[in-house]
C-alpha positions in Angstrom: 13.5 -16.3 15.2 11.1 -15.6 12.4 8.7 -18.5 12.1 7.3 -19.4 8.8 3.7 -19.8 8.1 2.0 -22.6 6.2 2.4 -23.1 2.4 -16.2 -12.3 2.5 -19.3 -11.7 4.1 -22.4 -11.7 2.0 -24.3 -8.4 1.5 -27.2 -8.6 -0.7 -28.3 -9.9 -4.1 -27.3 -7.7 -7.0 -24.3 -6.1 -5.2 -21.2 -7.0 -7.2 -18.5 -5.9 -4.9 -16.3 -3.0 -3.8 -12.7 -2.3 -2.7 -11.9 -3.2 0.9 -8.8 -3.3 3.0 -8.0 -6.1 5.4 -5.5 -8.6 6.6 -4.5 -11.3 4.2 -3.0 -14.7 5.1 0.7 -14.4 5.8 2.8 -15.2 2.8 6.5 -14.4 2.1 8.2 -17.4 0.6 6.7 -20.1 -1.5 8.7 -22.8 0.2 8.0 -26.6 0.0 6.2 -26.2 3.3 5.9 -22.8 5.0 5.6 -19.7 2.7 8.1 -17.6 4.5 11.0 -19.2 6.2 11.3 -16.8 9.1 8.9 -14.3 10.6 5.4 -14.5 9.4 5.0 -11.8 6.8 1.5 -10.2 7.0 -0.2 -9.3 3.7 -2.9 -6.7 3.7 -4.4 -5.9 0.3 -6.9 -3.8 -1.5 -9.8 -6.2 -2.3 -13.0 -6.2 -4.3 -15.6 -8.2 -2.4 -17.7 -10.5 -4.5 -21.3 -10.8 -3.1 -24.0 -13.3 -3.9 -25.5 -12.7 -7.4 -22.8 -10.1 -8.3 -19.8 -9.9 -10.5 -16.2 -10.1 -9.3 -14.1 -7.1 -9.5 -10.5 -8.3 -9.8 -8.6 -5.1 -9.9 -8.1 -5.0 -6.1 -8.7 -8.1 -3.8 -10.0 -7.9 -0.1 -10.3 -9.8 3.1 -12.2 -8.2 5.9 -10.0 -7.9 8.9 -8.1 -5.1 10.7 -5.3 -3.4 8.9 -1.8 -3.7 10.1 -0.1 -0.6 8.9 3.5 -0.8 10.1 5.6 -3.1 12.1 5.5 -1.3 15.4 4.8 -2.2 19.0 1.2 -3.3 19.5 0.7 -1.0 22.5 2.1 2.0 20.6 -0.2 1.1 17.6 -3.2 0.9 20.0 -2.5 4.3 21.7 -2.1 6.0 18.3 -5.4 4.6 17.1 -7.1 5.5 20.4 -6.5 9.2 19.6 -8.3 8.9 16.4 -11.3 6.7 17.3 -14.5 7.3 19.0 -17.7 5.4 19.6 -20.8 6.4 17.7 -22.9 6.4 21.0 -20.7 9.0 22.6 -21.2 11.4 19.7 -24.9 10.7 19.7 -25.1 11.6 23.5 -23.1 14.8 22.9 -25.6 15.8 20.2 -28.5 15.1 22.5 -29.7 12.3 20.2 -31.1 9.0 21.5 -28.8 6.1 21.8 -29.4 3.5 19.1 -31.1 0.4 20.2 -29.3 -1.7 17.5 -27.5 -4.6 19.1 -24.4 -4.0 17.0 -24.2 -0.3 17.5 -21.6 -0.5 20.2 -19.3 -2.3 17.8 -19.2 0.6 15.3 -16.0 2.7 15.4 -15.4 5.7 13.2 -12.3 7.7 12.5 -13.0 11.0 14.3 -10.1 12.9 12.7 -7.6 12.4 9.9 -4.2 10.9 10.5 -2.8 14.4 10.5 0.1 15.8 8.6 2.7 13.2 7.5 3.1 10.3 5.1 0.3 10.2 2.4 0.7 6.5 2.4 -0.4 6.2 6.0 -3.3 8.5 5.2 -4.4 6.4 2.3 -4.1 3.2 4.2 -6.0 4.4 7.2 -8.8 6.0 5.3 -8.9 3.1 2.9 -9.5 0.6 5.7 -12.3 2.8 7.2 -14.1 3.2 4.0 -13.8 -0.4 2.9 -15.1 -1.5 6.3 -18.1 0.8 6.0 -18.8 -0.6 2.5 -18.8 -4.1 3.9 -21.0 -3.3 6.8 -23.5 -1.4 4.6 -23.8 -4.6 2.5 -24.5 -6.7 5.5 -27.2 -4.4 6.8 -28.7 -4.2 3.3 -29.0 -7.9 3.1 -30.9 -7.8 6.4 -33.2 -5.0 5.2 -32.2 -2.8 8.1 -32.8 0.5 6.3 -32.2 2.8 9.2 -28.8 1.5 9.6 -28.1 1.5 5.9 -28.9 5.1 5.7 -27.0 6.2 8.7 -23.9 4.3 7.6 -24.3 5.7 4.1 -24.1 9.2 5.5 -21.0 8.3 7.5 -19.5 6.8 4.4 -19.9 10.0 2.4 -18.1 11.9 5.2 -15.3 9.5 5.2 -14.9 9.7 1.4 -15.0 13.4 1.4 -12.3 13.5 4.1 -10.1 11.1 2.2 -10.3 13.2 -0.9 -9.6 16.5 0.9 -6.9 15.2 3.2 -5.0 13.5 0.4 -5.3 16.5 -1.9 -3.8 18.6 0.9 -0.6 16.4 1.3 -0.2 15.0 -2.2 2.4 16.3 -4.5 0.1 17.0 -7.5 -3.2 16.0 -8.9 -4.0 14.4 -12.2 -7.0 14.8 -14.3 -7.8 11.2 -14.2 -7.8 11.2 -10.3 -9.9 14.3 -10.3 -12.6 12.6 -12.5 -12.7 9.6 -10.3 -13.0 11.7 -7.2 -15.9 13.5 -8.7 -17.7 10.2 -9.7 -17.0 8.8 -6.2 -18.6 11.7 -4.5 -21.5 11.8 -6.8 -22.2 8.1 -6.0 -21.9 8.8 -2.3 -24.5 11.5 -2.5 -26.8 9.3 -4.7 -26.4 6.5 -2.1 -27.4 8.7 0.8 -30.4 10.1 -1.1 -31.8 6.8 -2.2 -31.4 5.2 1.2 -33.1 8.2 2.8 -36.1 7.7 0.4 -36.2 4.0 1.4 -36.9 5.1 5.0 -40.2 6.6 3.9 -41.4 3.5 1.9 -43.5 0.9 3.6 -44.6 -1.2 0.6 -42.4 -4.4 0.5 -42.6 -4.6 -3.3 -41.4 -1.1 -3.8 -38.7 -1.6 -1.3 -37.5 -4.7 -3.1 -37.1 -2.8 -6.4 -35.4 0.1 -4.5 -33.0 -2.5 -2.9 -31.8 -3.5 -6.3 -31.1 0.2 -7.1 -29.1 0.6 -3.8 -27.1 -2.5 -4.5 -26.1 -1.2 -7.9 -25.2 2.2 -6.5 -23.1 0.5 -3.8 -21.4 -1.6 -6.3 -20.5 1.3 -8.6 -19.3 3.3 -5.6 -17.0 0.4 -4.6 -15.5 0.4 -8.1 -14.8 4.1 -8.1 -13.3 3.8 -4.6 -11.0 1.0 -5.7 -9.9 2.8 -8.8 -9.1 6.0 -6.8 -7.2 4.2 -4.1 -5.1 2.2 -6.7 -4.3 5.4 -8.6 -3.2 7.2 -5.5 -1.1 4.3 -4.2 0.5 3.9 -7.6 1.6 7.6 -7.5 3.1 7.1 -4.0 5.0 4.0 -5.1 6.3 5.8 -8.1 7.7 8.5 -5.9 9.5 5.8 -3.6 11.0 4.0 -6.6 12.3 7.2 -8.1 13.8 8.1 -4.8 15.6 4.8 -4.5 16.8 4.9 -8.1 18.2 8.4 -7.9 19.7 8.3 -4.4 23.4 7.9 -3.7 23.0 8.5 0.0 23.0 5.3 2.2 20.6 6.7 4.9 18.1 7.9 2.3 18.2 4.6 0.5 17.8 2.6 3.7 14.8 4.6 4.8 13.1 4.5 1.4 13.8 0.8 1.0 12.2 0.2 4.4 9.1 2.1 3.4 8.9 0.0 0.2 9.3 -3.3 2.3 6.4 -2.1 4.5 4.3 -1.7 1.5 5.0 -5.2 0.3 3.5 -6.4 3.5 0.1 -4.8 2.6 -0.6 -7.7 0.1 -0.2 -8.9 -3.5 -1.9 -5.9 -5.1 0.7 -3.5 -3.8 3.4 -5.9 -4.8 2.1 -5.9 -8.3 2.1 -2.1 -8.3 5.7 -2.0 -7.0 6.9 -4.5 -9.7 5.1 -2.6 -12.5 6.5 0.7 -11.4 10.2 -0.5 -11.5 10.7 -1.5 -7.8 12.5 -4.7 -8.7 14.9 -2.9 -11.1 15.6 -0.2 -8.4 16.3 -2.8 -5.7 18.7 -4.9 -8.0 20.5 -1.6 -8.7 21.1 -1.3 -5.0 22.3 -4.9 -4.8 24.9 -4.2 -7.5 26.6 -1.3 -5.8 29.4 -2.1 -3.3 28.7 1.2 -1.5 25.3 -0.2 -0.5 26.5 -3.6 0.8 25.1 -3.1 4.3 21.7 -2.6 2.6 21.8 -5.9 0.7 19.8 -7.9 3.2 17.0 -5.3 3.4 16.8 -5.0 -0.4 16.8 -8.8 -0.9 14.1 -9.2 1.8 12.0 -6.7 -0.1 12.6 -8.5 -3.4 11.6 -11.8 -2.0 8.2 -10.2 -0.9 7.7 -8.6 -4.3 8.5 -11.9 -6.1 5.4 -13.6 -4.7 3.5 -12.1 -7.6 4.0 -12.9 -11.4 5.0 -9.4 -12.3 7.8 -9.5 -9.8 9.3 -12.7 -11.2 9.1 -11.4 -14.8 11.0 -8.2 -13.8 13.6 -10.3 -11.9 14.2 -12.3 -15.1 14.5 -9.1 -17.3 17.2 -7.6 -15.2 19.3 -10.8 -14.9 18.3 -11.0 -11.2 19.2 -14.7 -11.0 22.7 -14.0 -12.1 23.0 -11.3 -9.3 21.6 -13.8 -6.8 24.2 -16.4 -7.9 27.0 -13.8 -7.5 25.9 -13.0 -4.0 25.5 -16.6 -2.9 28.9 -17.7 -4.2 30.8 -14.6 -2.8 32.1 -15.5 0.6 32.9 -11.9 1.3 29.2 -11.2 1.8 27.8 -11.6 5.2 25.8 -14.7 6.2 22.7 -12.5 6.5 23.1 -11.3 3.0 23.5 -14.8 1.6 20.6 -16.1 3.6 18.3 -13.4 2.2 19.6 -14.2 -1.3 18.5 -17.8 -0.5 15.1 -16.5 0.5 14.7 -14.9 -2.9 15.7 -18.2 -4.6 13.2 -20.1 -2.5 10.5 -17.6 -3.5 11.1 -17.6 -7.3 11.5 -21.4 -7.4 8.3 -22.1 -5.4 6.4 -25.1 -6.6 3.2 -23.4 -5.6 3.8 -20.5 -8.1 3.1 -21.8 -11.7 4.7 -18.8 -13.4 8.2 -19.5 -12.0 8.7 -22.6 -14.3 9.8 -20.3 -17.1 13.0 -19.0 -15.5 15.3 -20.0 -18.2 18.2 -18.1 -16.7 18.0 -20.1 -13.5 19.0 -23.3 -15.2 22.2 -21.6 -16.4 23.2 -20.7 -12.8 21.6 -23.7 -11.0 24.8 -25.6 -10.3 26.5 -22.6 -8.8 23.4 -21.8 -6.7 22.9 -25.4 -5.4 26.5 -25.6 -4.5 26.5 -22.4 -2.6 23.2 -23.4 -0.8 24.6 -26.7 0.4 27.7 -24.8 1.8 25.3 -22.3 3.5 23.4 -25.2 5.1 26.7 -26.7 6.3 28.0 -23.4 7.8 24.8 -21.9 9.0 25.1 -20.3 12.4 21.4 -20.3 13.2 18.2 -22.1 12.6 16.8 -19.3 10.5 19.8 -19.3 8.1 19.6 -23.1 7.7 15.8 -22.9 7.2 16.1 -20.4 4.3 18.9 -22.3 2.6 17.2 -25.7 3.0 13.9 -24.2 1.7 15.6 -22.9 -1.4 17.2 -26.4 -2.0 13.8 -28.1 -1.4 12.1 -25.9 -4.0 14.9 -26.3 -6.5 14.5 -30.2 -6.3 10.9 -29.6 -7.6 12.1 -27.0 -10.1 14.4 -29.4 -12.0 15.2 -33.0 -11.6 18.9 -32.5 -12.3 19.2 -30.8 -9.0 18.8 -34.1 -7.2 21.8 -35.5 -9.0 23.8 -32.5 -8.2 22.9 -32.8 -4.5 24.0 -36.4 -4.5 27.4 -35.5 -6.0 27.7 -32.7 -3.3 27.2 -35.2 -0.5 24.1 -33.2 0.6 22.5 -36.2 2.3 25.4 -36.2 4.8 25.2 -32.5 5.3 21.4 -32.6 6.0 21.4 -35.6 8.2 24.3 -34.3 10.3 22.4 -31.0 10.7 19.4 -32.9 12.2 21.4 -33.7 15.2 22.4 -30.0 15.7 19.5 -28.4 17.6 21.0 -24.9 16.8 20.4 -25.4 13.1 17.4 -27.8 13.0 15.0 -26.9 15.8 11.5 -26.7 14.4 9.2 -29.0 12.3 9.3 -26.4 9.5 13.1 -27.0 9.0 12.6 -30.8 9.2 9.8 -30.3 6.6 12.4 -28.9 4.2 14.9 -31.6 5.0 12.5 -34.5 4.4 11.3 -32.8 1.2 14.8 -33.0 -0.2 15.2 -36.6 0.9 11.9 -37.6 -0.6 12.8 -36.0 -3.9 16.3 -37.5 -3.9 15.1 -41.0 -3.0 13.9 -41.5 -6.6 17.6 -42.0 -7.4 18.9 -45.5 -6.9 22.2 -44.3 -5.6 20.4 -42.5 -2.8 19.7 -45.6 -0.7 23.3 -46.5 0.0 24.1 -43.0 1.2 21.0 -43.0 3.4 22.0 -46.3 5.1 25.6 -45.1 5.5 24.6 -42.0 7.3 21.9 -43.8 9.5 19.2 -42.0 7.6 16.6 -44.7 8.1 16.7 -44.1 11.8 16.2 -40.3 11.2 13.2 -41.0 8.9 11.8 -43.3 11.6 12.0 -40.4 14.0 10.2 -38.1 11.6 7.2 -40.5 11.6 6.8 -39.5 15.2 6.9 -35.7 14.6 4.7 -33.9 17.2 3.9 -30.2 17.5 5.0 -28.3 20.5 2.7 -25.3 20.4 -0.4 -26.9 18.8 -0.9 -23.9 16.5 -2.5 -24.8 13.2 0.6 -24.0 11.2 2.9 -26.1 13.3 0.3 -29.0 13.3 0.2 -28.8 9.5 4.0 -28.8 9.3 4.2 -32.0 11.5 1.6 -33.6 9.2 3.8 -32.9 6.2 6.9 -34.2 7.9 5.1 -37.5 8.7 3.6 -37.8 5.2 7.0 -37.1 3.4 8.9 -39.4 5.8 6.4 -42.2 4.9 6.8 -41.4 1.1 10.7 -41.4 1.5 10.6 -44.7 3.3 8.3 -46.3 0.6 10.7 -45.1 -2.2 13.9 -46.2 -0.5 12.4 -49.6 0.4 12.9 -50.7 -3.2 16.3 -51.5 -1.9 16.1 -54.7 0.2 18.9 -53.4 2.5 16.8 -50.2 3.4 13.7 -52.3 3.9 15.4 -54.8 6.3 16.9 -51.8 8.3 13.5 -50.2 8.5 11.9 -53.4 9.8 14.8 -53.8 12.3 14.1 -50.3 13.6 10.3 -51.2 14.1 9.2 -48.9 11.3 6.4 -51.3 10.5 4.9 -51.0 14.0 5.0 -47.3 13.8 3.3 -47.3 10.4 0.6 -49.5 11.7 0.1 -47.2 14.6 -0.2 -44.2 12.3 -2.7 -46.1 10.1 -4.9 -47.4 13.0 -4.8 -44.3 15.3 -6.2 -41.1 13.8 -5.0 -39.1 16.7 -1.3 -40.1 15.9 -1.6 -38.6 12.4 -4.0 -35.7 13.4 -6.7 -37.5 11.4 -4.7 -36.6 8.2 -5.8 -38.5 5.1 -2.5 -37.7 3.3 -0.5 -39.2 6.2 -2.7 -42.3 6.1 -2.3 -42.9 2.4 1.5 -42.5 2.6 1.7 -44.8 5.6 -0.4 -47.5 3.9 1.9 -47.3 0.8 5.1 -47.6 2.8 3.7 -50.5 4.9 2.7 -52.4 1.8 6.3 -51.9 0.4 7.9 -53.1 3.6 5.5 -56.1 3.8 6.5 -57.2 0.4 10.1 -57.6 1.6 9.5 -58.8 5.2 5.9 -60.1 5.5 6.8 -62.0 8.7 6.9 -58.7 10.6 3.0 -58.3 10.3 0.3 -60.0 12.4 -2.4 -61.7 10.6 -5.0 -59.0 11.4 -2.7 -56.3 10.1 -2.0 -58.1 6.9 -5.6 -58.9 6.3 -6.8 -55.3 6.9 -3.9 -53.1 5.9 -2.0 -54.9 3.2 -4.1 -57.6 1.4 -7.1 -55.5 0.5 -7.1 -52.8 -2.2 -5.4 -49.6 -1.1 -8.8 -47.8 -1.2 -10.5 -50.4 0.9 -7.8 -50.2 3.6 -7.9 -46.4 3.4 -11.7 -46.4 4.0 -11.3 -48.9 6.9 -8.7 -46.7 8.7 -10.2 -43.3 7.9 -13.4 -44.4 9.6 -11.8 -45.5 12.9 -12.4 -43.4 15.9 -10.3 -45.4 18.3 -7.2 -47.5 17.8 -7.9 -51.3 18.1 -4.4 -52.6 17.8 
């Protein structure tokens, strides 16, 4: 099952930044808990690193980790890279040069040869990662005044830049005048960097070196800008070619292959998603989703759309082509496969994400909301797997944030019964990520007075009590965070529902108060989460107002009677439970 994830190094003063490639935090869906309800979707983007004392370059962002080019077997990926990489020391020995005494020399890897003939995109991504890594390392060595390393790495950077330009020119379809100008500027700055760093090796006066360091920083910054511009232009051209191919193709195999390539690009990060959206990728993919002859490609096209819509440009393009109406048609059409409807739910979850401020202007969504909510509840009820239920429930959870009318619709559709019944089905609800979506829906619905009676009727208080004891299985940060959210939202739901005396008495009967006290007093039970602590204190005070006899004197005096902030400070400073 695809598990959802959770919802730069300094160089020197005066260096403003440059384009770098690296791995970004996974992000696919903007769900009410995890971002992608399914497999973690890796994002690798072009970045401009901002250094101390420098200016930000926003055209292309950058984290500094290893590039993940395609979704292939890790051993296969390693074996392919092994052919292209060689250690600097080996080359030095072959050239009868002394091995560097630098302690970090053994960590330097360079691309010995080009990726070879093939996809220009792979060439750009590989060379882009190598060059951006070299830029980052030069900045680090410059900050440490290690001039010998700065010069040697500048020479190597020039070689990589020249290789990138020549290799891409050899495989690209055509060359534009703008790209030619930027290529020329890039190579001029590379030569200038090599020359000035070589002169720095001959200077011993610290004051002169300090002034020359500022010059190197400025040159490095400008070089990074030219590199970022060149890479963005080249990638835009390749994206344009893919979009044109999808738009013009009537062959199912060609469309499938091209859509797969486009999806792989969306995993490279938000910058490429913006390029795809601007170049008509959303329009082309919805064209696929409106042709019956391409029905088997709907899941792949929708999955790509969900990735693109993590950026504002993607959502705007979706709105322009009536994408919400298309999604509603797919969700309400039972002739579509469950996988297709699940991926449509994933797009809905993305475009209604409460974490994305630009999704609040989807006027077309309100027109189709009732149909979409009804279809999503049905999909939750009939889901054959945990992943399908997760995608559908995540979409519902986000919609309850998107518009308050959704909670009333869910109440009329008996969604509480559907969700609570699913909690006892391990095939559908098997992870804290899924329970996070369920308790989010319950928490938002609990503001309605009619919700309390449905909760009691379906034994929902007992379920909420169980969520207060949510524990991670693997101990991964994402799962621990999901468990914290489940505990927090369960306490919030309990506090809201306890306005009804019947719910409060049922909660006391089920020993909810003792569990809330345990969460307040024992930091380990709540993973030292302040959010969980505040929610539990609020729920405990609400229950104590109805049934004060369920508290011991010490609990009342420390957790209920003082101001909320005083009780919070007392509990947040506890290292051990003293119940």
